[in-house]
C-alpha positions as CSV (number, residue, x, y, z in Angstrom):
1,X,117.0,-32.0,-17.5
2,X,114.0,-35.0,-17.6
3,X,111.8,-32.4,-19.0
4,X,113.1,-31.7,-22.3
5,X,109.9,-28.9,-22.8
6,X,111.8,-27.1,-19.7
7,X,114.9,-27.1,-21.7
8,X,113.9,-23.3,-23.1
9,X,113.2,-22.1,-18.8
10,X,116.8,-24.2,-18.0
11,X,119.0,-22.3,-20.7
12,X,117.3,-19.1,-20.2
13,X,117.6,-19.7,-16.0
14,X,122.0,-20.9,-16.8
15,X,122.9,-17.9,-19.3
16,X,120.6,-15.3,-16.7
17,X,123.3,-16.9,-13.7
18,X,125.8,-16.8,-15.8
19,X,125.4,-13.2,-16.4
20,X,124.9,-12.7,-12.9
21,X,121.4,-11.2,-13.6
22,X,119.4,-13.1,-12.2
23,X,115.1,-11.5,-11.0
24,X,115.2,-11.6,-7.0
25,X,111.9,-14.0,-7.5
26,X,110.9,-16.6,-10.0
27,X,107.5,-18.1,-11.1
28,X,106.8,-21.0,-12.0
29,X,103.2,-22.2,-13.2
30,X,102.0,-24.8,-14.9
31,X,99.7,-27.6,-14.1
32,X,100.7,-30.2,-11.7
33,X,103.1,-33.5,-13.2
34,X,105.2,-30.9,-15.4
35,X,108.7,-31.0,-13.6
36,X,108.1,-26.9,-11.8
37,X,109.7,-28.9,-8.4
38,X,112.6,-30.1,-10.0
39,X,113.2,-27.2,-12.3
40,X,113.1,-25.7,-9.0
41,X,114.8,-27.4,-6.9
42,X,117.8,-27.4,-10.2
43,X,117.6,-23.4,-9.7
44,X,117.9,-23.8,-6.1
45,X,120.9,-26.0,-6.1
46,X,122.9,-23.7,-8.4
47,X,122.2,-20.9,-6.6
48,X,124.1,-22.6,-3.9
49,X,126.7,-24.6,-5.8
50,X,129.9,-23.6,-3.7
51,X,131.7,-24.5,-7.4
52,X,129.7,-22.2,-8.9
53,X,128.3,-24.3,-11.6
54,X,125.4,-25.0,-13.0
55,X,123.9,-27.8,-13.4
56,X,125.6,-28.2,-9.5
57,X,127.8,-30.0,-8.6
58,X,126.2,-31.5,-5.9
59,X,129.5,-32.9,-4.1
60,X,130.5,-29.3,-2.1
61,X,128.9,-29.0,1.0
62,X,126.2,-27.3,-0.1
63,X,124.8,-29.7,-2.0
64,X,126.0,-32.4,0.1
65,X,123.4,-30.1,3.2
66,X,120.9,-29.9,0.6
67,X,120.3,-33.8,-0.8
68,X,120.1,-34.7,2.9
69,X,117.6,-31.3,3.5
70,X,119.5,-30.0,6.2
71,X,121.0,-26.8,4.4
72,X,119.6,-23.7,6.3
73,X,118.7,-22.1,3.5
């Protein structure tokens, strides 16, 4: 995480992911340049990680597809 002000949101996501208590949708809002895209990208990577890790491992097949922009989801 490169944005310390997003740490509470990241921690809440990690806890919800660990407990399988994710909502069906998330709304990220705020001023431009505050890290929303990076936060969302990290969430998506964690949700698709085949190793069920947060932060995502990035080395599994899903992580490789995400990093190249070729993931079908």
